[in-house]
GUPA-345050 format. One line per field, with one value per atom (N, C-alpha, C): residue number from 1; atom name; residue in one letter; y, x negated, z. Coordinates in nm, 3 decimals. Example, Ala and Ser with C-alpha at 12.3 -4.5 7.8 and 13.67 -1.06 7.14 Angstrom:
BEGIN
nr	c(1;1;1;2;2;2)
atom	c(N;CA;C;N;CA;C)
rest	c(a;a;a;s;s;s)
v	c(-0.569;-0.450;-0.330;-0.225;-0.106;0.003)
u	c(-1.319;-1.230;-1.320;-1.285;-1.367;-1.290)
w	c(0.780;0.780;0.780;0.708;0.714;0.787)
// end
This chain:
BEGIN
nr	c(1;1;1;2;2;2;3;3;3;4;4;4;5;5;5;6;6;6;7;7;7;8;8;8;9;9;9;10;10;10;11;11;11;12;12;12;13;13;13;14;14;14;15;15;15;16;16;16;17;17;17;18;18;18;19;19;19;20;20;20;21;21;21;22;22;22;23;23;23;24;24;24;25;25;25;26;26;26;27;27;27;28;28;28;29;29;29;30;30;30;31;31;31;32;32;32;33;33;33;34;34;34;35;35;35;36;36;36;37;37;37;38;38;38;39;39;39;40;40;40;41;41;41;42;42;42;43;43;43;44;44;44;45;45;45;46;46;46;47;47;47;48;48;48;49;49;49;50;50;50;51;51;51;52;52;52;53;53;53;54;54;54;55;55;55;56;56;56;57;57;57;58;58;58;59;59;59;60;60;60;61;61;61;62;62;62;63;63;63;64;64;64;65;65;65;66;66;66;67;67;67;68;68;68;69;69;69;70;70;70;71;71;71;72;72;72;73;73;73;74;74;74;75;75;75;76;76;76;77;77;77;78;78;78;79;79;79;80;80;80;81;81;81;82;82;82;83;83;83;84;84;84;85;85;85;86;86;86;87;87;87;88;88;88;89;89;89;90;90;90;91;91;91;92;92;92;93;93;93;94;94;94;95;95;95;96;96;96;97;97;97;98;98;98;99;99;99;100;100;100;101;101;101;102;102;102;103;103;103;104;104;104;105;105;105;106;106;106;107;107;107;108;108;108;109;109;109;110;110;110;111;111;111;112;112;112;113;113;113;114;114;114;115;115;115;116;116;116;117;117;117;118;118;118;119;119;119;120;120;120;121;121;121;122;122;122;123;123;123;124;124;124;125;125;125;126;126;126;127;127;127;128;128;128;129;129;129;130;130;130;131;131;131;132;132;132;133;133;133;134;134;134;135;135;135;136;136;136;137;137;137;138;138;138;139;139;139;140;140;140;141;141;141;142;142;142;143;143;143;144;144;144;145;145;145;146;146;146;147;147;147;148;148;148;149;149;149;150;150;150;151;151;151;152;152;152;153;153;153;154;154;154;155;155;155;156;156;156;157;157;157;158;158;158;159;159;159;160;160;160;161;161;161;162;162;162;163;163;163;164;164;164;165;165;165;166;166;166;167;167;167;168;168;168;169;169;169;170;170;170;171;171;171;172;172;172;173;173;173;174;174;174;175;175;175;176;176;176;177;177;177;178;178;178;179;179;179;180;180;180;181;181;181;182;182;182;183;183;183;184;184;184;185;185;185;186;186;186;187;187;187;188;188;188;189;189;189;190;190;190;191;191;191;192;192;192;193;193;193;194;194;194;195;195;195;196;196;196;197;197;197;198;198;198;199;199;199;200;200;200;201;201;201;202;202;202;203;203;203;204;204;204;205;205;205;206;206;206;207;207;207;208;208;208;209;209;209;210;210;210;211;211;211;212;212;212;213;213;213;214;214;214;215;215;215;216;216;216;217;217;217;218;218;218;219;219;219;220;220;220;221;221;221;222;222;222;223;223;223;224;224;224;225;225;225;226;226;226;227;227;227;228;228;228;229;229;229;230;230;230)
atom	c(N;CA;C;N;CA;C;N;CA;C;N;CA;C;N;CA;C;N;CA;C;N;CA;C;N;CA;C;N;CA;C;N;CA;C;N;CA;C;N;CA;C;N;CA;C;N;CA;C;N;CA;C;N;CA;C;N;CA;C;N;CA;C;N;CA;C;N;CA;C;N;CA;C;N;CA;C;N;CA;C;N;CA;C;N;CA;C;N;CA;C;N;CA;C;N;CA;C;N;CA;C;N;CA;C;N;CA;C;N;CA;C;N;CA;C;N;CA;C;N;CA;C;N;CA;C;N;CA;C;N;CA;C;N;CA;C;N;CA;C;N;CA;C;N;CA;C;N;CA;C;N;CA;C;N;CA;C;N;CA;C;N;CA;C;N;CA;C;N;CA;C;N;CA;C;N;CA;C;N;CA;C;N;CA;C;N;CA;C;N;CA;C;N;CA;C;N;CA;C;N;CA;C;N;CA;C;N;CA;C;N;CA;C;N;CA;C;N;CA;C;N;CA;C;N;CA;C;N;CA;C;N;CA;C;N;CA;C;N;CA;C;N;CA;C;N;CA;C;N;CA;C;N;CA;C;N;CA;C;N;CA;C;N;CA;C;N;CA;C;N;CA;C;N;CA;C;N;CA;C;N;CA;C;N;CA;C;N;CA;C;N;CA;C;N;CA;C;N;CA;C;N;CA;C;N;CA;C;N;CA;C;N;CA;C;N;CA;C;N;CA;C;N;CA;C;N;CA;C;N;CA;C;N;CA;C;N;CA;C;N;CA;C;N;CA;C;N;CA;C;N;CA;C;N;CA;C;N;CA;C;N;CA;C;N;CA;C;N;CA;C;N;CA;C;N;CA;C;N;CA;C;N;CA;C;N;CA;C;N;CA;C;N;CA;C;N;CA;C;N;CA;C;N;CA;C;N;CA;C;N;CA;C;N;CA;C;N;CA;C;N;CA;C;N;CA;C;N;CA;C;N;CA;C;N;CA;C;N;CA;C;N;CA;C;N;CA;C;N;CA;C;N;CA;C;N;CA;C;N;CA;C;N;CA;C;N;CA;C;N;CA;C;N;CA;C;N;CA;C;N;CA;C;N;CA;C;N;CA;C;N;CA;C;N;CA;C;N;CA;C;N;CA;C;N;CA;C;N;CA;C;N;CA;C;N;CA;C;N;CA;C;N;CA;C;N;CA;C;N;CA;C;N;CA;C;N;CA;C;N;CA;C;N;CA;C;N;CA;C;N;CA;C;N;CA;C;N;CA;C;N;CA;C;N;CA;C;N;CA;C;N;CA;C;N;CA;C;N;CA;C;N;CA;C;N;CA;C;N;CA;C;N;CA;C;N;CA;C;N;CA;C;N;CA;C;N;CA;C;N;CA;C;N;CA;C;N;CA;C;N;CA;C;N;CA;C;N;CA;C;N;CA;C;N;CA;C;N;CA;C;N;CA;C;N;CA;C;N;CA;C;N;CA;C;N;CA;C;N;CA;C;N;CA;C;N;CA;C;N;CA;C;N;CA;C;N;CA;C;N;CA;C;N;CA;C;N;CA;C;N;CA;C;N;CA;C;N;CA;C;N;CA;C;N;CA;C;N;CA;C;N;CA;C;N;CA;C;N;CA;C;N;CA;C;N;CA;C;N;CA;C;N;CA;C;N;CA;C;N;CA;C;N;CA;C;N;CA;C;N;CA;C;N;CA;C;N;CA;C;N;CA;C;N;CA;C;N;CA;C;N;CA;C;N;CA;C;N;CA;C;N;CA;C;N;CA;C;N;CA;C;N;CA;C;N;CA;C;N;CA;C;N;CA;C)
rest	c(x;x;x;x;x;x;x;x;x;x;x;x;x;x;x;x;x;x;x;x;x;x;x;x;x;x;x;x;x;x;x;x;x;x;x;x;x;x;x;x;x;x;x;x;x;x;x;x;x;x;x;x;x;x;x;x;x;x;x;x;x;x;x;x;x;x;x;x;x;x;x;x;x;x;x;x;x;x;x;x;x;x;x;x;x;x;x;x;x;x;x;x;x;x;x;x;x;x;x;x;x;x;x;x;x;x;x;x;x;x;x;x;x;x;x;x;x;x;x;x;x;x;x;x;x;x;x;x;x;x;x;x;x;x;x;x;x;x;x;x;x;x;x;x;x;x;x;x;x;x;x;x;x;x;x;x;x;x;x;x;x;x;x;x;x;x;x;x;x;x;x;x;x;x;x;x;x;x;x;x;x;x;x;x;x;x;x;x;x;x;x;x;x;x;x;x;x;x;x;x;x;x;x;x;x;x;x;x;x;x;x;x;x;x;x;x;x;x;x;x;x;x;x;x;x;x;x;x;x;x;x;x;x;x;x;x;x;x;x;x;x;x;x;x;x;x;x;x;x;x;x;x;x;x;x;x;x;x;x;x;x;x;x;x;x;x;x;x;x;x;x;x;x;x;x;x;x;x;x;x;x;x;x;x;x;x;x;x;x;x;x;x;x;x;x;x;x;x;x;x;x;x;x;x;x;x;x;x;x;x;x;x;x;x;x;x;x;x;x;x;x;x;x;x;x;x;x;x;x;x;x;x;x;x;x;x;x;x;x;x;x;x;x;x;x;x;x;x;x;x;x;x;x;x;x;x;x;x;x;x;x;x;x;x;x;x;x;x;x;x;x;x;x;x;x;x;x;x;x;x;x;x;x;x;x;x;x;x;x;x;x;x;x;x;x;x;x;x;x;x;x;x;x;x;x;x;x;x;x;x;x;x;x;x;x;x;x;x;x;x;x;x;x;x;x;x;x;x;x;x;x;x;x;x;x;x;x;x;x;x;x;x;x;x;x;x;x;x;x;x;x;x;x;x;x;x;x;x;x;x;x;x;x;x;x;x;x;x;x;x;x;x;x;x;x;x;x;x;x;x;x;x;x;x;x;x;x;x;x;x;x;x;x;x;x;x;x;x;x;x;x;x;x;x;x;x;x;x;x;x;x;x;x;x;x;x;x;x;x;x;x;x;x;x;x;x;x;x;x;x;x;x;x;x;x;x;x;x;x;x;x;x;x;x;x;x;x;x;x;x;x;x;x;x;x;x;x;x;x;x;x;x;x;x;x;x;x;x;x;x;x;x;x;x;x;x;x;x;x;x;x;x;x;x;x;x;x;x;x;x;x;x;x;x;x;x;x;x;x;x;x;x;x;x;x;x;x;x;x;x;x;x;x;x;x;x;x;x;x;x;x;x;x;x;x;x;x;x;x;x;x;x;x;x;x;x;x;x;x;x;x;x;x;x;x;x;x;x;x;x;x;x;x;x;x;x;x;x;x;x;x;x;x;x;x;x;x;x;x;x;x;x;x;x;x;x;x;x;x;x;x;x;x;x;x;x;x;x;x;x)
v	c(12.825;12.884;12.799;12.785;12.652;12.703;12.646;12.685;12.637;12.713;12.697;12.534;12.454;12.322;12.320;12.254;12.276;12.186;12.174;12.078;11.924;11.822;11.686;11.665;11.697;11.699;11.721;11.839;11.909;11.811;11.767;11.721;11.577;11.516;11.370;11.389;11.491;11.497;11.529;11.617;11.633;11.527;11.417;11.275;11.226;11.238;11.145;11.194;11.334;11.400;11.387;11.379;11.377;11.204;11.121;10.962;10.970;11.086;11.004;11.122;11.177;11.254;11.367;11.447;11.570;11.687;11.662;11.761;11.766;11.877;11.843;11.886;11.807;11.801;11.898;11.940;12.007;12.171;12.203;12.338;12.384;12.414;12.418;12.318;12.243;12.150;12.106;12.060;11.994;12.056;12.067;12.033;11.926;11.887;11.755;11.741;11.631;11.596;11.636;11.683;11.704;11.531;11.539;11.421;11.394;11.500;11.526;11.701;11.727;11.852;11.848;11.904;11.924;12.046;12.082;12.190;12.180;12.066;11.988;12.061;12.133;12.156;12.064;11.931;11.798;11.797;11.850;11.800;11.718;11.664;11.503;11.557;11.448;11.452;11.318;11.259;11.136;11.116;11.020;10.991;11.065;11.145;11.176;11.104;11.071;10.974;11.059;11.109;11.167;11.091;11.139;11.079;11.023;11.158;11.164;11.173;11.099;11.155;11.238;11.230;11.345;11.464;11.494;11.621;11.705;11.605;11.662;11.669;11.762;11.780;11.862;11.855;11.918;12.054;12.202;12.281;12.362;12.471;12.594;12.589;12.681;12.658;12.636;12.622;12.564;12.693;12.654;12.744;12.802;12.760;12.793;12.740;12.586;12.456;12.418;12.420;12.373;12.226;12.211;12.055;12.132;12.073;12.213;12.090;12.148;12.101;12.123;12.092;12.120;12.113;12.041;12.013;11.972;12.012;11.997;11.873;11.762;11.610;11.643;11.508;11.492;11.433;11.453;11.429;11.292;11.255;11.133;11.076;10.949;10.905;11.015;11.054;11.206;11.347;11.433;11.610;11.572;11.595;11.633;11.624;11.751;11.737;11.609;11.586;11.474;11.536;11.624;11.670;11.675;11.539;11.552;11.467;11.472;11.407;11.386;11.277;11.234;11.230;11.263;11.211;11.097;10.988;10.832;10.808;10.684;10.641;10.771;10.828;10.934;10.925;10.842;10.815;10.930;11.041;11.075;11.077;11.087;11.125;11.281;11.356;11.459;11.518;11.637;11.670;11.840;11.890;12.033;12.025;12.090;12.036;12.174;12.247;12.373;12.404;12.513;12.517;12.649;12.677;12.771;12.741;12.821;12.780;12.899;12.862;12.996;12.948;13.009;12.969;13.014;12.983;12.980;13.072;13.036;13.105;13.272;13.317;13.463;13.519;13.611;13.627;13.676;13.717;13.754;13.647;13.507;13.442;13.407;13.413;13.421;13.280;13.205;13.062;13.019;13.070;12.977;12.923;12.804;12.770;12.673;12.615;12.542;12.487;12.312;12.279;12.218;12.158;12.088;11.961;11.842;11.722;11.697;11.608;11.507;11.396;11.326;11.201;11.152;11.142;11.099;10.898;10.820;10.701;10.615;10.707;10.659;10.751;10.744;10.856;10.913;10.840;10.889;10.946;10.922;10.921;11.022;11.120;11.245;11.359;11.446;11.596;11.661;11.802;11.889;12.042;12.116;12.254;12.306;12.408;12.499;12.602;12.644;12.805;12.846;12.959;13.009;13.169;13.198;13.391;13.431;13.355;13.389;13.294;13.330;13.257;13.210;13.080;13.061;12.927;12.816;12.702;12.587;12.624;12.519;12.600;12.711;12.777;12.808;12.811;12.825;12.804;12.642;12.597;12.469;12.408;12.284;12.158;12.065;11.960;11.818;11.754;11.608;11.547;11.464;11.355;11.209;11.155;11.070;10.950;10.911;10.852;10.892;11.011;11.062;11.215;11.312;11.461;11.520;11.642;11.679;11.740;11.792;11.849;11.966;12.078;12.190;12.146;12.145;12.126;12.236;12.294;12.459;12.515;12.592;12.648;12.801;12.854;12.992;12.958;13.051;13.046;13.071;12.991;13.040;13.154;13.195;13.359;13.416;13.361;13.446;13.386;13.312;13.310;13.432;13.444;13.515;13.417;13.519;13.443;13.552;13.506;13.567;13.531;13.439;13.416;13.480;13.617;13.686;13.733;13.708;13.728;13.617;13.624;13.565;13.499;13.572;13.578;13.449;13.451;13.296;13.322;13.253;13.246;13.116;13.172;13.050;13.012;12.845;12.788;12.723;12.682;12.592;12.548;12.370;12.318;12.207;12.245;12.140;12.054;11.960;11.849;11.765;11.813;11.733;11.636;11.476;11.364;11.339;11.377;11.372;11.462;11.551;11.617;11.663;11.619;11.683;11.804;11.913;12.017;12.036;12.108;12.138;12.296;12.316;12.466;12.502;12.589;12.646;12.778;12.823;12.920;12.989;13.083;13.136;13.286;13.304;13.388;13.438;13.471;13.474;13.346;13.302;13.184;13.182;13.284;13.303;13.288;13.364;13.330;13.243;13.189;13.051;13.150;13.126;13.175;13.060;12.920;12.799;12.727;12.652;12.629;12.522;12.412;12.291;12.193;12.088;12.013;11.894;11.778;11.650;11.538;11.428;11.308;11.203;11.225;11.137;11.028;11.113;11.054;11.076;11.003;11.027;11.011;10.999;10.963;10.908;10.952;10.962;11.016;10.996;11.059;11.206;11.304;11.450;11.463;11.584;11.597;11.713;11.766;11.859;11.890;12.001;11.979;12.104;12.068;12.154;12.108;12.145;12.146;12.121;12.224;12.301;12.357;12.386;12.504;12.406;12.516;12.451;12.568;12.535;12.622;12.500;12.549;12.513;12.515;12.426;12.406;12.420;12.473;12.443;12.476;12.412;12.419;12.388;12.259;12.212;12.100;12.144;12.019;11.962;11.864;11.775;11.751;11.769;11.748;11.681;11.560;11.522;11.358;11.296;11.168;11.042;11.004;10.858;10.786;10.731;10.642;10.488;10.428;10.289;10.212)
u	c(-11.679;-11.643;-11.616;-11.676;-11.665;-11.578;-11.455;-11.400;-11.476;-11.457;-11.497;-11.479;-11.563;-11.490;-11.451;-11.349;-11.297;-11.367;-11.318;-11.387;-11.332;-11.444;-11.381;-11.319;-11.374;-11.318;-11.163;-11.162;-11.007;-10.946;-10.976;-10.877;-10.860;-10.960;-10.898;-10.788;-10.846;-10.729;-10.614;-10.608;-10.478;-10.404;-10.503;-10.382;-10.368;-10.447;-10.380;-10.253;-10.235;-10.122;-10.021;-10.030;-9.934;-9.855;-9.972;-9.952;-9.861;-9.902;-9.817;-9.684;-9.646;-9.540;-9.535;-9.701;-9.673;-9.671;-9.686;-9.719;-9.579;-9.499;-9.386;-9.417;-9.378;-9.409;-9.335;-9.198;-9.105;-9.107;-9.201;-9.268;-9.426;-9.408;-9.494;-9.605;-9.538;-9.610;-9.759;-9.751;-9.925;-9.917;-10.060;-10.172;-10.203;-10.307;-10.308;-10.445;-10.525;-10.660;-10.672;-10.840;-10.837;-10.894;-10.826;-10.881;-10.935;-10.936;-11.002;-11.022;-11.164;-11.201;-11.264;-11.273;-11.347;-11.384;-11.509;-11.514;-11.568;-11.605;-11.660;-11.781;-11.855;-12.000;-12.090;-12.079;-12.133;-12.136;-12.040;-12.017;-11.893;-11.880;-11.761;-11.609;-11.547;-11.426;-11.372;-11.482;-11.458;-11.322;-11.256;-11.123;-11.004;-11.024;-10.904;-10.868;-10.760;-10.700;-10.584;-10.665;-10.586;-10.486;-10.362;-10.280;-10.362;-10.404;-10.489;-10.635;-10.755;-10.871;-10.939;-10.885;-10.938;-10.875;-10.804;-10.748;-10.790;-10.913;-10.920;-11.091;-11.161;-11.315;-11.336;-11.492;-11.534;-11.602;-11.578;-11.629;-11.706;-11.746;-11.821;-11.972;-12.012;-12.152;-12.217;-12.340;-12.364;-12.311;-12.234;-12.227;-12.060;-12.025;-11.875;-11.813;-11.815;-11.754;-11.608;-11.523;-11.405;-11.342;-11.219;-11.165;-11.058;-11.067;-11.003;-10.910;-10.792;-10.666;-10.675;-10.717;-10.775;-10.686;-10.565;-10.488;-10.332;-10.222;-10.090;-10.080;-9.986;-9.916;-9.823;-9.809;-9.705;-9.560;-9.463;-9.290;-9.315;-9.253;-9.247;-9.095;-9.047;-8.917;-8.867;-8.847;-8.749;-8.811;-8.717;-8.781;-8.843;-8.982;-9.051;-9.213;-9.294;-9.426;-9.497;-9.601;-9.668;-9.849;-9.878;-10.022;-10.032;-10.085;-10.141;-10.251;-10.311;-10.429;-10.405;-10.398;-10.356;-10.495;-10.460;-10.595;-10.549;-10.639;-10.621;-10.680;-10.621;-10.639;-10.599;-10.487;-10.497;-10.318;-10.245;-10.073;-10.068;-9.946;-9.949;-9.827;-9.764;-9.622;-9.604;-9.644;-9.646;-9.768;-9.786;-9.925;-9.907;-10.015;-10.087;-10.187;-10.168;-10.194;-10.240;-10.407;-10.394;-10.519;-10.532;-10.664;-10.608;-10.693;-10.690;-10.662;-10.588;-10.548;-10.578;-10.608;-10.597;-10.566;-10.428;-10.364;-10.439;-10.465;-10.502;-10.403;-10.262;-10.204;-10.162;-10.132;-10.114;-9.998;-10.026;-9.945;-9.780;-9.804;-9.671;-9.578;-9.634;-9.516;-9.512;-9.395;-9.338;-9.296;-9.294;-9.242;-9.385;-9.518;-9.620;-9.631;-9.717;-9.668;-9.795;-9.839;-9.944;-9.858;-9.850;-9.809;-9.911;-9.790;-9.887;-9.783;-9.819;-9.776;-9.773;-9.645;-9.665;-9.570;-9.534;-9.479;-9.506;-9.565;-9.574;-9.574;-9.488;-9.467;-9.520;-9.467;-9.472;-9.430;-9.461;-9.418;-9.283;-9.201;-9.043;-8.999;-9.112;-9.060;-9.166;-9.132;-9.219;-9.133;-9.217;-9.175;-9.313;-9.271;-9.352;-9.307;-9.436;-9.388;-9.413;-9.345;-9.364;-9.384;-9.542;-9.532;-9.553;-9.481;-9.455;-9.419;-9.441;-9.436;-9.263;-9.196;-9.062;-8.976;-8.865;-8.783;-8.656;-8.593;-8.437;-8.425;-8.356;-8.328;-8.399;-8.530;-8.628;-8.773;-8.794;-8.943;-8.908;-9.066;-9.052;-8.975;-8.993;-8.896;-8.970;-8.919;-8.941;-8.840;-8.915;-8.846;-8.863;-8.741;-8.745;-8.747;-8.805;-8.784;-8.775;-8.673;-8.622;-8.534;-8.611;-8.541;-8.529;-8.464;-8.424;-8.481;-8.422;-8.469;-8.490;-8.577;-8.592;-8.479;-8.463;-8.388;-8.393;-8.404;-8.426;-8.372;-8.445;-8.404;-8.449;-8.526;-8.521;-8.399;-8.413;-8.310;-8.282;-8.368;-8.347;-8.283;-8.188;-8.070;-8.189;-8.131;-8.180;-8.228;-8.338;-8.371;-8.409;-8.371;-8.353;-8.499;-8.624;-8.746;-8.845;-8.947;-9.065;-9.155;-9.195;-9.274;-9.399;-9.518;-9.639;-9.751;-9.714;-9.823;-9.813;-9.859;-9.807;-9.901;-10.061;-10.173;-10.235;-10.404;-10.487;-10.599;-10.552;-10.626;-10.634;-10.714;-10.709;-10.609;-10.544;-10.420;-10.442;-10.447;-10.415;-10.306;-10.306;-10.154;-10.169;-10.059;-10.043;-9.887;-9.927;-9.747;-9.789;-9.676;-9.641;-9.492;-9.507;-9.422;-9.403;-9.296;-9.253;-9.180;-9.224;-9.149;-9.083;-9.056;-8.938;-8.826;-8.839;-8.704;-8.708;-8.806;-8.759;-8.784;-8.861;-8.859;-9.004;-9.025;-9.123;-9.131;-9.254;-9.263;-9.379;-9.344;-9.434;-9.472;-9.628;-9.642;-9.798;-9.809;-9.879;-9.924;-10.053;-10.127;-10.093;-9.985;-9.974;-9.947;-9.984;-10.002;-9.898;-9.846;-9.766;-9.622;-9.563;-9.418;-9.437;-9.347;-9.319;-9.265;-9.257;-9.208;-9.081;-9.131;-8.985;-9.000;-8.871;-8.851;-8.735;-8.741;-8.646;-8.643;-8.541;-8.559;-8.466;-8.562;-8.514;-8.595;-8.530;-8.615;-8.587;-8.550;-8.574;-8.672;-8.773;-8.911;-8.999;-9.042;-9.092;-9.196;-9.324;-9.422;-9.505;-9.632;-9.674;-9.835;-9.877;-9.984;-9.966;-10.072;-10.035;-10.124;-10.133;-10.206;-10.166;-10.239;-10.262;-10.204;-10.163;-10.145;-10.064;-9.992;-9.935;-9.817;-9.683;-9.567;-9.611;-9.670;-9.691;-9.826;-9.894;-9.995;-10.138;-10.253;-10.387;-10.425;-10.516;-10.594;-10.668;-10.722;-10.825;-10.768;-10.845;-10.833;-10.942;-10.949;-11.089;-11.059;-11.149;-11.167;-11.011;-11.010;-10.891;-10.897;-10.801;-10.802;-10.650;-10.694;-10.597;-10.612;-10.490;-10.481;-10.332;-10.302;-10.204;-10.216;-10.092;-10.127;-10.084;-10.196;-10.196;-10.086;-9.972;-9.925;-9.932;-9.884;-9.892;-9.782)
w	c(10.155;10.324;10.402;10.471;10.598;10.738;10.750;10.863;11.009;11.131;11.234;11.293;11.352;11.416;11.529;11.549;11.693;11.801;11.887;11.990;11.988;11.937;11.937;12.082;12.164;12.320;12.307;12.294;12.300;12.198;12.089;11.970;12.066;12.121;12.200;12.278;12.385;12.499;12.418;12.335;12.231;12.210;12.161;12.134;12.200;12.349;12.451;12.503;12.532;12.564;12.477;12.318;12.263;12.272;12.268;12.280;12.433;12.550;12.640;12.653;12.560;12.555;12.679;12.640;12.718;12.647;12.505;12.433;12.361;12.366;12.287;12.140;12.039;11.879;11.828;11.908;11.873;11.839;11.939;11.955;11.939;11.778;11.760;11.673;11.667;11.574;11.598;11.718;11.734;11.898;11.928;11.882;11.843;11.728;11.628;11.643;11.641;11.624;11.502;11.457;11.318;11.284;11.116;11.079;10.942;10.878;10.752;10.732;10.678;10.644;10.504;10.380;10.269;10.223;10.202;10.142;9.973;9.963;9.820;9.810;9.896;9.895;9.813;9.864;9.819;9.704;9.596;9.469;9.442;9.572;9.513;9.603;9.600;9.599;9.675;9.772;9.802;9.916;9.873;9.922;9.844;9.773;9.659;9.561;9.554;9.445;9.331;9.241;9.143;9.101;9.027;8.953;8.822;8.745;8.629;8.665;8.671;8.724;8.588;8.487;8.359;8.385;8.514;8.502;8.626;8.676;8.806;8.829;8.908;8.904;9.018;9.087;9.164;9.052;9.072;8.985;9.097;9.034;9.119;9.126;9.195;9.193;9.330;9.372;9.508;9.601;9.724;9.810;9.797;9.642;9.618;9.556;9.600;9.518;9.517;9.470;9.498;9.417;9.453;9.382;9.269;9.129;9.032;8.953;8.921;8.821;8.688;8.582;8.497;8.367;8.418;8.306;8.344;8.299;8.316;8.325;8.401;8.404;8.289;8.266;8.182;8.253;8.200;8.278;8.309;8.450;8.479;8.446;8.549;8.508;8.593;8.665;8.744;8.724;8.726;8.753;8.864;8.877;8.986;8.946;9.026;8.974;8.948;8.867;8.879;8.867;8.858;8.845;9.033;9.051;9.248;9.234;9.367;9.356;9.525;9.569;9.705;9.801;9.932;10.025;10.087;10.021;10.090;10.219;10.301;10.418;10.510;10.493;10.593;10.590;10.619;10.600;10.751;10.746;10.883;10.897;11.022;11.026;11.081;11.196;11.259;11.188;11.136;11.069;11.042;11.014;11.005;10.873;10.750;10.618;10.557;10.581;10.494;10.404;10.396;10.290;10.214;10.096;9.997;9.871;9.802;9.648;9.543;9.410;9.356;9.177;9.136;9.028;8.901;8.779;8.658;8.594;8.595;8.511;8.502;8.410;8.406;8.525;8.580;8.703;8.613;8.481;8.431;8.418;8.403;8.448;8.567;8.604;8.755;8.759;8.718;8.764;8.751;8.765;8.781;8.919;8.945;9.089;9.098;9.268;9.292;9.424;9.431;9.525;9.635;9.735;9.841;9.854;9.856;9.874;10.003;10.070;10.210;10.188;10.304;10.281;10.165;10.088;9.944;9.983;9.896;9.932;9.829;9.695;9.569;9.491;9.337;9.245;9.271;9.303;9.290;9.429;9.553;9.650;9.740;9.783;9.859;9.857;9.936;9.954;9.858;9.855;9.821;9.852;9.881;9.861;9.746;9.685;9.542;9.598;9.599;9.603;9.456;9.444;9.309;9.321;9.178;9.194;9.189;9.199;9.209;9.306;9.288;9.393;9.370;9.356;9.317;9.338;9.268;9.317;9.308;9.216;9.184;9.205;9.237;9.258;9.385;9.420;9.548;9.653;9.657;9.741;9.826;9.910;9.958;9.896;9.833;9.750;9.790;9.789;9.810;9.681;9.657;9.547;9.587;9.604;9.643;9.585;9.481;9.367;9.250;9.260;9.166;9.148;9.041;9.014;9.123;9.141;9.296;9.349;9.469;9.507;9.635;9.629;9.730;9.845;9.943;10.077;10.166;10.157;10.218;10.292;10.422;10.450;10.383;10.330;10.295;10.118;10.125;9.987;9.878;9.792;9.628;9.596;9.571;9.522;9.636;9.776;9.922;9.954;9.928;9.983;9.960;10.071;10.035;9.944;9.836;9.757;9.715;9.717;9.743;9.614;9.533;9.434;9.332;9.321;9.225;9.135;9.157;9.149;9.082;9.082;9.037;9.154;9.288;9.408;9.483;9.539;9.656;9.737;9.781;9.866;9.983;10.126;10.205;10.228;10.264;10.290;10.391;10.457;10.589;10.562;10.603;10.570;10.717;10.744;10.888;10.884;10.959;10.997;11.106;11.206;11.283;11.293;11.236;11.236;11.343;11.461;11.530;11.516;11.473;11.459;11.320;11.229;11.078;11.059;11.143;11.103;11.026;10.896;10.817;10.774;10.779;10.759;10.667;10.592;10.495;10.497;10.490;10.538;10.409;10.367;10.260;10.328;10.304;10.345;10.485;10.582;10.689;10.745;10.867;10.926;11.061;11.051;11.187;11.140;11.006;10.986;10.860;10.862;10.731;10.677;10.530;10.428;10.377;10.434;10.395;10.481;10.552;10.640;10.602;10.658;10.622;10.751;10.761;10.886;10.783;10.753;10.672;10.747;10.760;10.801;10.731;10.603;10.457;10.476;10.473;10.477;10.567;10.657;10.806;10.810;10.728;10.733;10.556;10.575;10.384;10.387;10.260;10.227;10.223;10.203;10.160;10.059;9.981;9.849;9.777;9.698;9.643;9.468;9.409;9.260;9.234;9.106;9.031;8.970;8.943;8.865;8.735;8.666;8.511;8.508;8.629;8.610;8.627;8.599;8.670;8.769;8.825;8.943;9.058;9.156;9.238;9.398;9.445;9.597;9.688;9.781;9.882;9.985;10.088;10.278;10.276;10.270;10.294;10.426;10.519;10.637;10.697;10.721;10.750;10.943;10.976;11.139;11.149;11.286;11.254;11.305;11.287;11.364;11.270;11.265;11.177;11.221;11.081;11.063;11.148;11.228;11.229;11.210)
// end
């Protein structure tokens, strides 16, 4: 399923306005120019760097291909997700990262998850959104990995965040960050009201990526809009 293309002219003007300070990144996270788009219909995942290439593939049939995580990763040096694939060549500060995912794990396991990574600098320094089937201090959170075990940084209390990953359906996600203020927002299915919010400036730029903590699944219709870090 392909998303409609935005005007390159509008995107270019938006970039100029942001650079000139005419657009407030603190109110609405953008607008941002389009940096990358993937529907994987060509059967390739050019530009994506998996931590373990044996665990990732492009699968599906013509007209319905996707990027698939086929096996869970092994534990790393700190308690943090290790099953990721990063989008190289697009280190961003402020951004909007969106797409769709589907989790393989039986919905009876309410700890199942799919993750979106951002601010990635190395295996022990990054942010991630943990979309899950339940909410507590480690599930359905915005997490910060800063050289140590992950820490929940979202403002919603443990057990108080809205969770929607309770089936095997495809879900639409969006994650945004305003590097100037540290405002982070994560959306699932409802693109107008975030289910997770945070304000943190520990990591002000980095790569984005896809993956999971403990589960498998697939991603499609990925789009990155943002400001490249220089």
